[in-house]
N, CA, C and O atoms as a Tinker XYZ file with bonds, in Angstrom:
   436  protein
     1  N     -5.325000  -18.729000   24.030000    73     2
     2  CA    -4.910000  -17.337000   24.034000    64     1     3
     3  C     -3.957000  -17.049000   22.876000    63     2     4     5
     4  O     -4.054000  -16.009000   22.224000    81     3
     5  N     -3.045000  -17.975000   22.630000    73     3     6
     6  CA    -2.064000  -17.773000   21.561000    64     5     7
     7  C     -2.743000  -17.726000   20.188000    63     6     8     9
     8  O     -2.347000  -16.934000   19.333000    81     7
     9  N     -3.758000  -18.563000   19.971000    73     7    10
    10  CA    -4.480000  -18.592000   18.705000    64     9    11
    11  C     -5.197000  -17.262000   18.472000    63    10    12    13
    12  O     -5.224000  -16.774000   17.343000    81    11
    13  N     -5.772000  -16.674000   19.506000    73    11    14
    14  CA    -6.484000  -15.404000   19.378000    64    13    15
    15  C     -5.524000  -14.286000   18.989000    63    14    16    17
    16  O     -5.879000  -13.413000   18.198000    81    15
    17  N     -4.324000  -14.307000   19.532000    73    15    18
    18  CA    -3.318000  -13.298000   19.203000    64    17    19
    19  C     -2.967000  -13.343000   17.714000    63    18    20    21
    20  O     -2.828000  -12.300000   17.076000    81    19
    21  N     -2.827000  -14.530000   17.172000    73    19    22
    22  CA    -2.472000  -14.659000   15.766000    64    21    23
    23  C     -3.637000  -14.283000   14.851000    63    22    24    25
    24  O     -3.413000  -13.819000   13.733000    81    23
    25  N     -4.871000  -14.474000   15.304000    73    23    26
    26  CA    -6.009000  -14.033000   14.504000    64    25    27
    27  C     -6.050000  -12.515000   14.422000    63    26    28    29
    28  O     -6.398000  -11.961000   13.379000    81    27
    29  N     -5.699000  -11.838000   15.509000    73    27    30
    30  CA    -5.645000  -10.375000   15.478000    64    29    31
    31  C     -4.567000   -9.893000   14.528000    63    30    32    33
    32  O     -4.739000   -8.872000   13.862000    81    31
    33  N     -3.462000  -10.608000   14.457000    73    31    34
    34  CA    -2.403000  -10.209000   13.537000    64    33    35
    35  C     -2.863000  -10.366000   12.093000    63    34    36    37
    36  O     -2.482000   -9.575000   11.231000    81    35
    37  N     -3.673000  -11.373000   11.826000    73    35    38
    38  CA    -4.232000  -11.536000   10.482000    64    37    39
    39  C     -5.155000  -10.372000   10.140000    63    38    40    41
    40  O     -5.188000   -9.927000    8.993000    81    39
    41  N     -5.901000   -9.876000   11.118000    73    39    42
    42  CA    -6.763000   -8.704000   10.890000    64    41    43
    43  C     -5.915000   -7.473000   10.601000    63    42    44    45
    44  O     -6.247000   -6.681000    9.719000    81    43
    45  N     -4.837000   -7.311000   11.330000    73    43    46
    46  CA    -3.930000   -6.174000   11.087000    64    45    47
    47  C     -3.328000   -6.263000    9.688000    63    46    48    49
    48  O     -3.224000   -5.254000    8.990000    81    47
    49  N     -2.938000   -7.451000    9.282000    73    47    50
    50  CA    -2.405000   -7.636000    7.934000    64    49    51
    51  C     -3.452000   -7.310000    6.874000    63    50    52    53
    52  O     -3.126000   -6.719000    5.844000    81    51
    53  N     -4.700000   -7.687000    7.115000    73    51    54
    54  CA    -5.773000   -7.388000    6.163000    64    53    55
    55  C     -6.007000   -5.888000    6.048000    63    54    56    57
    56  O     -6.230000   -5.378000    4.949000    81    55
    57  N     -5.960000   -5.181000    7.162000    73    55    58
    58  CA    -6.139000   -3.726000    7.133000    64    57    59
    59  C     -4.987000   -3.068000    6.383000    63    58    60    61
    60  O     -5.211000   -2.173000    5.568000    81    59
    61  N     -3.756000   -3.503000    6.651000    73    59    62
    62  CA    -2.613000   -2.959000    5.927000    64    61    63
    63  C     -2.709000   -3.243000    4.435000    63    62    64    65
    64  O     -2.355000   -2.398000    3.613000    81    63
    65  N     -3.183000   -4.420000    4.089000    73    63    66
    66  CA    -3.354000   -4.767000    2.677000    64    65    67
    67  C     -4.375000   -3.857000    2.016000    63    66    68    69
    68  O     -4.158000   -3.397000    0.895000    81    67
    69  N     -5.478000   -3.593000    2.688000    73    67    70
    70  CA    -6.508000   -2.715000    2.136000    64    69    71
    71  C     -5.980000   -1.297000    1.954000    63    70    72    73
    72  O     -6.206000   -0.680000    0.913000    81    71
    73  N     -5.284000   -0.779000    2.951000    73    71    74
    74  CA    -4.733000    0.575000    2.858000    64    73    75
    75  C     -3.722000    0.667000    1.730000    63    74    76    77
    76  O     -3.749000    1.618000    0.949000    81    75
    77  N     -2.830000   -0.310000    1.637000    73    75    78
    78  CA    -1.817000   -0.295000    0.584000    64    77    79
    79  C     -2.444000   -0.412000   -0.796000    63    78    80    81
    80  O     -1.981000    0.230000   -1.739000    81    79
    81  N     -3.486000   -1.218000   -0.931000    73    79    82
    82  CA    -4.163000   -1.362000   -2.222000    64    81    83
    83  C     -4.844000   -0.057000   -2.635000    63    82    84    85
    84  O     -4.787000    0.324000   -3.804000    81    83
    85  N     -5.485000    0.629000   -1.693000    73    83    86
    86  CA    -6.150000    1.898000   -2.002000    64    85    87
    87  C     -5.113000    2.960000   -2.392000    63    86    88    89
    88  O     -5.304000    3.685000   -3.369000    81    87
    89  N     -4.038000    3.048000   -1.644000    73    87    90
    90  CA    -3.010000    4.039000   -1.960000    64    89    91
    91  C     -2.340000    3.742000   -3.303000    63    90    92    93
    92  O     -2.018000    4.663000   -4.054000    81    91
    93  N     -2.133000    2.472000   -3.604000    73    91    94
    94  CA    -1.561000    2.113000   -4.901000    64    93    95
    95  C     -2.519000    2.483000   -6.035000    63    94    96    97
    96  O     -2.087000    2.981000   -7.074000    81    95
    97  N     -3.815000    2.242000   -5.839000    73    95    98
    98  CA    -4.807000    2.606000   -6.859000    64    97    99
    99  C     -4.861000    4.119000   -7.055000    63    98   100   101
   100  O     -4.946000    4.587000   -8.190000    81    99
   101  N     -4.812000    4.887000   -5.971000    73    99   102
   102  CA    -4.795000    6.353000   -6.095000    64   101   103
   103  C     -3.538000    6.841000   -6.804000    63   102   104   105
   104  O     -3.585000    7.792000   -7.584000    81   103
   105  N     -2.424000    6.190000   -6.531000    73   103   106
   106  CA    -1.174000    6.572000   -7.188000    64   105   107
   107  C     -1.219000    6.264000   -8.671000    63   106   108   109
   108  O     -0.764000    7.068000   -9.485000    81   107
   109  N     -1.760000    5.113000   -9.032000    73   107   110
   110  CA    -1.894000    4.786000  -10.459000    64   109   111
   111  C     -2.889000    5.711000  -11.152000    63   110   112   113
   112  O     -2.681000    6.087000  -12.306000    81   111
   113  N     -3.962000    6.080000  -10.464000    73   111   114
   114  CA    -4.925000    7.022000  -11.043000    64   113   115
   115  C     -4.260000    8.358000  -11.314000    63   114   116   117
   116  O     -4.495000    8.972000  -12.355000    81   115
   117  N     -3.434000    8.812000  -10.389000    73   115   118
   118  CA    -2.702000   10.068000  -10.608000    64   117   119
   119  C     -1.711000    9.915000  -11.751000    63   118   120   121
   120  O     -1.587000   10.812000  -12.585000    81   119
   121  N     -1.007000    8.798000  -11.802000    73   119   122
   122  CA     0.016000    8.602000  -12.828000    64   121   123
   123  C     -0.574000    8.611000  -14.232000    63   122   124   125
   124  O      0.060000    9.100000  -15.166000    81   123
   125  N     -1.775000    8.077000  -14.388000    73   123   126
   126  CA    -2.366000    7.989000  -15.725000    64   125   127
   127  C     -3.379000    9.082000  -16.037000    63   126   128   129
   128  O     -3.658000    9.335000  -17.209000    81   127
   129  N     -3.939000    9.740000  -15.019000    73   127   130
   130  CA    -4.980000   10.731000  -15.285000    64   129   131
   131  C     -4.704000   12.095000  -14.677000    63   130   132   133
   132  O     -5.443000   13.041000  -14.949000    81   131
   133  N     -3.675000   12.225000  -13.871000    73   131   134
   134  CA    -3.392000   13.510000  -13.235000    64   133   135
   135  C     -2.825000   14.514000  -14.223000    63   134   136   137
   136  O     -1.893000   14.208000  -14.966000    81   135
   137  N     -3.392000   15.717000  -14.229000    73   135   138
   138  CA    -2.915000   16.762000  -15.140000    64   137   139
   139  C     -2.700000   18.055000  -14.380000    63   138   140   141
   140  O     -3.329000   18.308000  -13.352000    81   139
   141  N     -1.811000   18.856000  -14.900000    73   139   142
   142  CA    -1.486000   20.164000  -14.334000    64   141   143
   143  C     -1.573000   21.209000  -15.437000    63   142   144   145
   144  O     -1.219000   20.944000  -16.586000    81   143
   145  N     -2.044000   22.391000  -15.081000    73   143   146
   146  CA    -2.020000   23.539000  -15.985000    64   145   147
   147  C     -1.388000   24.686000  -15.237000    63   146   148   149
   148  O     -1.829000   25.040000  -14.144000    81   147
   149  N     -0.375000   25.259000  -15.807000    73   147   150
   150  CA     0.352000   26.364000  -15.189000    64   149   151
   151  C      0.849000   25.980000  -13.795000    63   150   152   153
   152  O      0.780000   26.773000  -12.856000    81   151
   153  N      1.349000   24.753000  -13.681000    73   151   154
   154  CA     1.904000   24.204000  -12.446000    64   153   155
   155  C      0.894000   24.155000  -11.300000    63   154   156   157
   156  O      1.279000   24.155000  -10.131000    81   155
   157  N     -0.406000   24.113000  -11.637000    73   155   158
   158  CA    -1.483000   23.966000  -10.652000    64   157   159
   159  C     -2.274000   22.707000  -10.998000    63   158   160   161
   160  O     -2.496000   22.429000  -12.176000    81   159
   161  N     -2.704000   21.941000   -9.992000    73   159   162
   162  CA    -3.490000   20.744000  -10.287000    64   161   163
   163  C     -4.801000   21.101000  -10.970000    63   162   164   165
   164  O     -5.506000   22.014000  -10.539000    81   163
   165  N     -5.124000   20.376000  -12.042000    73   163   166
   166  CA    -6.323000   20.736000  -12.806000    64   165   167
   167  C     -7.393000   19.651000  -12.814000    63   166   168   169
   168  O     -8.423000   19.833000  -13.462000    81   167
   169  N     -7.195000   18.540000  -12.129000    73   167   170
   170  CA    -8.266000   17.555000  -11.985000    64   169   171
   171  C     -8.188000   16.928000  -10.596000    63   170   172   173
   172  O     -7.268000   17.206000   -9.826000    81   171
   173  N     -9.165000   16.081000  -10.289000    73   171   174
   174  CA    -9.308000   15.554000   -8.932000    64   173   175
   175  C     -8.108000   14.702000   -8.527000    63   174   176   177
   176  O     -7.695000   14.733000   -7.368000    81   175
   177  N     -7.543000   13.944000   -9.465000    73   175   178
   178  CA    -6.417000   13.069000   -9.119000    64   177   179
   179  C     -5.195000   13.886000   -8.734000    63   178   180   181
   180  O     -4.461000   13.507000   -7.822000    81   179
   181  N     -4.968000   14.991000   -9.410000    73   179   182
   182  CA    -3.829000   15.843000   -9.078000    64   181   183
   183  C     -4.048000   16.565000   -7.751000    63   182   184   185
   184  O     -3.103000   16.762000   -6.987000    81   183
   185  N     -5.277000   16.954000   -7.480000    73   183   186
   186  CA    -5.580000   17.621000   -6.211000    64   185   187
   187  C     -5.377000   16.651000   -5.050000    63   186   188   189
   188  O     -4.790000   17.017000   -4.032000    81   187
   189  N     -5.859000   15.419000   -5.197000    73   187   190
   190  CA    -5.662000   14.417000   -4.148000    64   189   191
   191  C     -4.178000   14.156000   -3.935000    63   190   192   193
   192  O     -3.726000   14.031000   -2.797000    81   191
   193  N     -3.424000   14.072000   -5.017000    73   191   194
   194  CA    -1.993000   13.809000   -4.918000    64   193   195
   195  C     -1.287000   14.956000   -4.192000    63   194   196   197
   196  O     -0.445000   14.718000   -3.327000    81   195
   197  N     -1.629000   16.195000   -4.544000    73   195   198
   198  CA    -0.955000   17.347000   -3.938000    64   197   199
   199  C     -1.372000   17.578000   -2.499000    63   198   200   201
   200  O     -0.517000   17.799000   -1.642000    81   199
   201  N     -2.646000   17.532000   -2.218000    73   199   202
   202  CA    -3.142000   17.885000   -0.881000    64   201   203
   203  C     -3.120000   16.723000    0.095000    63   202   204   205
   204  O     -3.078000   16.938000    1.306000    81   203
   205  N     -3.149000   15.499000   -0.407000    73   203   206
   206  CA    -3.247000   14.343000    0.478000    64   205   207
   207  C     -1.918000   13.686000    0.797000    63   206   208   209
   208  O     -1.871000   12.755000    1.600000    81   207
   209  N     -0.849000   14.145000    0.191000    73   207   210
   210  CA     0.465000   13.551000    0.390000    64   209   211
   211  C      0.423000   12.033000    0.165000    63   210   212   213
   212  O      0.969000   11.255000    0.948000    81   211
   213  N     -0.231000   11.644000   -0.915000    73   211   214
   214  CA    -0.412000   10.227000   -1.210000    64   213   215
   215  C      0.939000    9.538000   -1.386000    63   214   216   217
   216  O      1.110000    8.400000   -0.949000    81   215
   217  N      1.882000   10.196000   -2.006000    73   215   218
   218  CA     3.198000    9.595000   -2.202000    64   217   219
   219  C      3.891000    9.285000   -0.892000    63   218   220   221
   220  O      4.476000    8.214000   -0.731000    81   219
   221  N      3.827000   10.217000    0.045000    73   219   222
   222  CA     4.434000    9.996000    1.352000    64   221   223
   223  C      3.751000    8.856000    2.095000    63   222   224   225
   224  O      4.412000    8.004000    2.689000    81   223
   225  N      2.407000    8.848000    2.057000    73   223   226
   226  CA     1.661000    7.777000    2.723000    64   225   227
   227  C      1.943000    6.431000    2.081000    63   226   228   229
   228  O      2.013000    5.417000    2.776000    81   227
   229  N      2.109000    6.404000    0.747000    73   227   230
   230  CA     2.395000    5.147000    0.066000    64   229   231
   231  C      3.766000    4.618000    0.476000    63   230   232   233
   232  O      3.918000    3.419000    0.707000    81   231
   233  N      4.756000    5.484000    0.568000    73   231   234
   234  CA     6.092000    5.051000    0.974000    64   233   235
   235  C      6.075000    4.517000    2.404000    63   234   236   237
   236  O      6.650000    3.464000    2.680000    81   235
   237  N      5.417000    5.240000    3.314000    73   235   238
   238  CA     5.355000    4.787000    4.703000    64   237   239
   239  C      4.580000    3.485000    4.840000    63   238   240   241
   240  O      5.011000    2.576000    5.549000    81   239
   241  N      3.440000    3.390000    4.169000    73   239   242
   242  CA     2.633000    2.177000    4.249000    64   241   243
   243  C      3.347000    1.001000    3.608000    63   242   244   245
   244  O      3.251000   -0.126000    4.095000    81   243
   245  N      4.058000    1.251000    2.525000    73   243   246
   246  CA     4.803000    0.192000    1.860000    64   245   247
   247  C      5.883000   -0.364000    2.791000    63   246   248   249
   248  O      6.088000   -1.576000    2.858000    81   247
   249  N      6.562000    0.519000    3.499000    73   247   250
   250  CA     7.594000    0.095000    4.442000    64   249   251
   251  C      6.993000   -0.712000    5.591000    63   250   252   253
   252  O      7.513000   -1.768000    5.953000    81   251
   253  N      5.903000   -0.213000    6.158000    73   251   254
   254  CA     5.247000   -0.914000    7.271000    64   253   255
   255  C      4.684000   -2.254000    6.802000    63   254   256   257
   256  O      4.807000   -3.253000    7.510000    81   255
   257  N      4.068000   -2.290000    5.621000    73   255   258
   258  CA     3.487000   -3.522000    5.105000    64   257   259
   259  C      4.569000   -4.559000    4.796000    63   258   260   261
   260  O      4.355000   -5.752000    5.010000    81   259
   261  N      5.709000   -4.126000    4.304000    73   259   262
   262  CA     6.808000   -5.049000    4.036000    64   261   263
   263  C      7.302000   -5.678000    5.338000    63   262   264   265
   264  O      7.504000   -6.891000    5.408000    81   263
   265  N      7.493000   -4.857000    6.362000    73   263   266
   266  CA     7.935000   -5.382000    7.658000    64   265   267
   267  C      6.878000   -6.281000    8.295000    63   266   268   269
   268  O      7.212000   -7.314000    8.875000    81   267
   269  N      5.608000   -5.897000    8.192000    73   267   270
   270  CA     4.531000   -6.713000    8.758000    64   269   271
   271  C      4.397000   -8.037000    8.013000    63   270   272   273
   272  O      4.111000   -9.063000    8.629000    81   271
   273  N      4.596000   -8.028000    6.711000    73   271   274
   274  CA     4.535000   -9.257000    5.934000    64   273   275
   275  C      5.650000  -10.221000    6.301000    63   274   276   277
   276  O      5.425000  -11.425000    6.420000    81   275
   277  N      6.843000   -9.694000    6.480000    73   275   278
   278  CA     7.967000  -10.538000    6.901000    64   277   279
   279  C      7.717000  -11.084000    8.303000    63   278   280   281
   280  O      7.940000  -12.267000    8.561000    81   279
   281  N      7.252000  -10.220000    9.214000    73   279   282
   282  CA     6.951000  -10.671000   10.578000    64   281   283
   283  C      5.822000  -11.702000   10.576000    63   282   284   285
   284  O      5.837000  -12.638000   11.376000    81   283
   285  N      4.855000  -11.536000    9.692000    73   283   286
   286  CA     3.764000  -12.496000    9.592000    64   285   287
   287  C      4.234000  -13.858000    9.125000    63   286   288   289
   288  O      3.732000  -14.885000    9.583000    81   287
   289  N      5.201000  -13.870000    8.209000    73   287   290
   290  CA     5.749000  -15.154000    7.774000    64   289   291
   291  C      6.556000  -15.817000    8.879000    63   290   292   293
   292  O      6.520000  -17.038000    9.034000    81   291
   293  N      7.276000  -15.023000    9.638000    73   291   294
   294  CA     8.105000  -15.570000   10.702000    64   293   295
   295  C      7.258000  -16.128000   11.836000    63   294   296   297
   296  O      7.552000  -17.202000   12.360000    81   295
   297  N      6.206000  -15.406000   12.220000    73   295   298
   298  CA     5.402000  -15.808000   13.380000    64   297   299
   299  C      4.197000  -16.662000   13.015000    63   298   300   301
   300  O      3.361000  -16.926000   13.879000    81   299
   301  N      4.077000  -17.101000   11.776000    73   299   302
   302  CA     2.916000  -17.861000   11.323000    64   301   303
   303  C      2.845000  -19.203000   12.031000    63   302   304   305
   304  O      3.837000  -19.925000   12.129000    81   303
   305  N      1.651000  -19.525000   12.526000    73   303   306
   306  CA     1.387000  -20.808000   13.185000    64   305   307
   307  C      0.584000  -21.703000   12.240000    63   306   308   309
   308  O      0.014000  -21.220000   11.262000    81   307
   309  N      0.540000  -22.972000   12.525000    73   307   310
   310  CA    -0.145000  -23.932000   11.647000    64   309   311
   311  C     -1.636000  -23.664000   11.514000    63   310   312   313
   312  O     -2.188000  -23.842000   10.428000    81   311
   313  N     -2.296000  -23.248000   12.566000    73   311   314
   314  CA    -3.746000  -23.102000   12.543000    64   313   315
   315  C     -4.257000  -21.887000   11.799000    63   314   316   317
   316  O     -5.433000  -21.854000   11.436000    81   315
   317  N     -3.424000  -20.887000   11.556000    73   315   318
   318  CA    -3.886000  -19.627000   10.967000    64   317   319
   319  C     -3.338000  -19.514000    9.545000    63   318   320   321
   320  O     -2.230000  -19.026000    9.325000    81   319
   321  N     -4.136000  -19.974000    8.592000    73   319   322
   322  CA    -3.728000  -19.908000    7.181000    64   321   323
   323  C     -3.893000  -18.503000    6.607000    63   322   324   325
   324  O     -3.178000  -18.118000    5.682000    81   323
   325  N     -4.834000  -17.740000    7.157000    73   323   326
   326  CA    -5.074000  -16.389000    6.654000    64   325   327
   327  C     -3.840000  -15.520000    6.838000    63   326   328   329
   328  O     -3.536000  -14.692000    5.980000    81   327
   329  N     -3.135000  -15.692000    7.929000    73   327   330
   330  CA    -1.932000  -14.903000    8.180000    64   329   331
   331  C     -0.862000  -15.195000    7.136000    63   330   332   333
   332  O     -0.183000  -14.281000    6.669000    81   331
   333  N     -0.710000  -16.457000    6.772000    73   331   334
   334  CA     0.264000  -16.832000    5.756000    64   333   335
   335  C     -0.102000  -16.229000    4.404000    63   334   336   337
   336  O      0.753000  -15.663000    3.722000    81   335
   337  N     -1.362000  -16.348000    4.018000    73   335   338
   338  CA    -1.812000  -15.828000    2.721000    64   337   339
   339  C     -1.678000  -14.306000    2.674000    63   338   340   341
   340  O     -1.175000  -13.760000    1.692000    81   339
   341  N     -2.121000  -13.622000    3.724000    73   339   342
   342  CA    -2.029000  -12.166000    3.748000    64   341   343
   343  C     -0.586000  -11.687000    3.758000    63   342   344   345
   344  O     -0.273000  -10.669000    3.140000    81   343
   345  N      0.290000  -12.391000    4.438000    73   343   346
   346  CA     1.703000  -12.020000    4.453000    64   345   347
   347  C      2.312000  -12.138000    3.062000    63   346   348   349
   348  O      3.071000  -11.268000    2.635000    81   347
   349  N      1.982000  -13.201000    2.367000    73   347   350
   350  CA     2.511000  -13.398000    1.011000    64   349   351
   351  C      1.962000  -12.332000    0.061000    63   350   352   353
   352  O      2.700000  -11.806000   -0.771000    81   351
   353  N      0.679000  -12.014000    0.181000    73   351   354
   354  CA     0.090000  -10.979000   -0.680000    64   353   355
   355  C      0.712000   -9.615000   -0.385000    63   354   356   357
   356  O      0.986000   -8.850000   -1.310000    81   355
   357  N      0.938000   -9.303000    0.891000    73   355   358
   358  CA     1.576000   -8.026000    1.237000    64   357   359
   359  C      2.980000   -7.943000    0.654000    63   358   360   361
   360  O      3.376000   -6.897000    0.140000    81   359
   361  N      3.726000   -9.023000    0.730000    73   359   362
   362  CA     5.067000   -9.024000    0.158000    64   361   363
   363  C      5.019000   -8.906000   -1.363000    63   362   364   365
   364  O      5.875000   -8.256000   -1.963000    81   363
   365  N      4.027000   -9.529000   -1.984000    73   363   366
   366  CA     3.898000   -9.445000   -3.438000    64   365   367
   367  C      3.437000   -8.054000   -3.886000    63   366   368   369
   368  O      3.831000   -7.588000   -4.955000    81   367
   369  N      2.609000   -7.392000   -3.080000    73   367   370
   370  CA     2.114000   -6.061000   -3.433000    64   369   371
   371  C      3.179000   -4.984000   -3.253000    63   370   372   373
   372  O      3.010000   -3.854000   -3.712000    81   371
   373  N      4.250000   -5.328000   -2.599000    73   371   374
   374  CA     5.345000   -4.372000   -2.400000    64   373   375
   375  C      5.920000   -3.899000   -3.741000    63   374   376   377
   376  O      6.224000   -2.716000   -3.894000    81   375
   377  N      6.067000   -4.782000   -4.687000    73   375   378
   378  CA     6.652000   -4.437000   -5.983000    64   377   379
   379  C      5.722000   -3.542000   -6.815000    63   378   380   381
   380  O      6.185000   -2.511000   -7.302000    81   379
   381  N      4.432000   -3.880000   -7.006000    73   379   382
   382  CA     3.561000   -2.974000   -7.763000    64   381   383
   383  C      3.385000   -1.604000   -7.091000    63   382   384   385
   384  O      3.239000   -0.594000   -7.780000    81   383
   385  N      3.398000   -1.564000   -5.767000    73   383   386
   386  CA     3.264000   -0.276000   -5.080000    64   385   387
   387  C      4.471000    0.610000   -5.362000    63   386   388   389
   388  O      4.322000    1.805000   -5.621000    81   387
   389  N      5.650000    0.033000   -5.313000    73   387   390
   390  CA     6.853000    0.807000   -5.641000    64   389   391
   391  C      6.879000    1.241000   -7.095000    63   390   392   393
   392  O      7.295000    2.358000   -7.402000    81   391
   393  N      6.435000    0.363000   -7.999000    73   391   394
   394  CA     6.391000    0.709000   -9.412000    64   393   395
   395  C      5.375000    1.813000   -9.685000    63   394   396   397
   396  O      5.617000    2.680000  -10.524000    81   395
   397  N      4.234000    1.791000   -8.982000    73   395   398
   398  CA     3.245000    2.859000   -9.163000    64   397   399
   399  C      3.796000    4.201000   -8.687000    63   398   400   401
   400  O      3.474000    5.244000   -9.256000    81   399
   401  N      4.621000    4.173000   -7.649000    73   399   402
   402  CA     5.241000    5.413000   -7.183000    64   401   403
   403  C      6.195000    5.971000   -8.238000    63   402   404   405
   404  O      6.240000    7.180000   -8.462000    81   403
   405  N      6.952000    5.093000   -8.880000    73   403   406
   406  CA     7.863000    5.525000   -9.951000    64   405   407
   407  C      7.055000    6.121000  -11.104000    63   406   408   409
   408  O      7.434000    7.157000  -11.651000    81   407
   409  N      5.945000    5.477000  -11.479000    73   407   410
   410  CA     5.089000    6.007000  -12.539000    64   409   411
   411  C      4.524000    7.364000  -12.176000    63   410   412   413
   412  O      4.459000    8.254000  -13.024000    81   411
   413  N      4.112000    7.536000  -10.924000    73   411   414
   414  CA     3.532000    8.806000  -10.498000    64   413   415
   415  C      4.564000    9.926000  -10.513000    63   414   416   417
   416  O      4.256000   11.048000  -10.915000    81   415
   417  N      5.763000    9.638000  -10.087000    73   415   418
   418  CA     6.827000   10.655000  -10.121000    64   417   419
   419  C      7.158000   11.009000  -11.559000    63   418   420   421
   420  O      7.347000   12.181000  -11.887000    81   419
   421  N      7.229000   10.002000  -12.414000    73   419   422
   422  CA     7.531000   10.256000  -13.818000    64   421   423
   423  C      6.407000   10.984000  -14.545000    63   422   424   425
   424  O      6.669000   11.683000  -15.525000    81   423
   425  N      5.170000   10.841000  -14.095000    73   423   426
   426  CA     4.038000   11.501000  -14.752000    64   425   427
   427  C      4.057000   13.003000  -14.510000    63   426   428   429
   428  O      3.557000   13.767000  -15.335000    81   427
   429  N      4.620000   13.432000  -13.403000    73   427   430
   430  CA     4.616000   14.855000  -13.099000    64   429   431
   431  C      5.705000   15.610000  -13.863000    63   430   432   433
   432  O      5.574000   16.810000  -14.103000    81   431
   433  N      6.768000   14.920000  -14.242000    73   431   434
   434  CA     7.892000   15.612000  -14.901000    64   433   435
   435  C      8.019000   15.261000  -16.346000    63   434   436
   436  O      8.914000   15.762000  -17.027000    81   435
């Protein structure tokens, strides 16, 4: 029973990793390709950024992923290597996600 619980946590970590990677990619796309004309979004990346609240979702997901990665390292058992690897990747992705947010904020101003 205990082994099954830890496998589910590895699945949760994988889902968080996928969500964080997609949001980071959308943020970088906005930072490098988002344009505005007359303070209105003029391409798809700017529209997604404005209407989808990508920045807010990235901050929330980054916070949740950081906490889940730390919890994954703490609760890691010997038999579940995927949990260890996913926890380390989530912790490592925390820095590029934050940097992409800084780039996106700087691209608008």
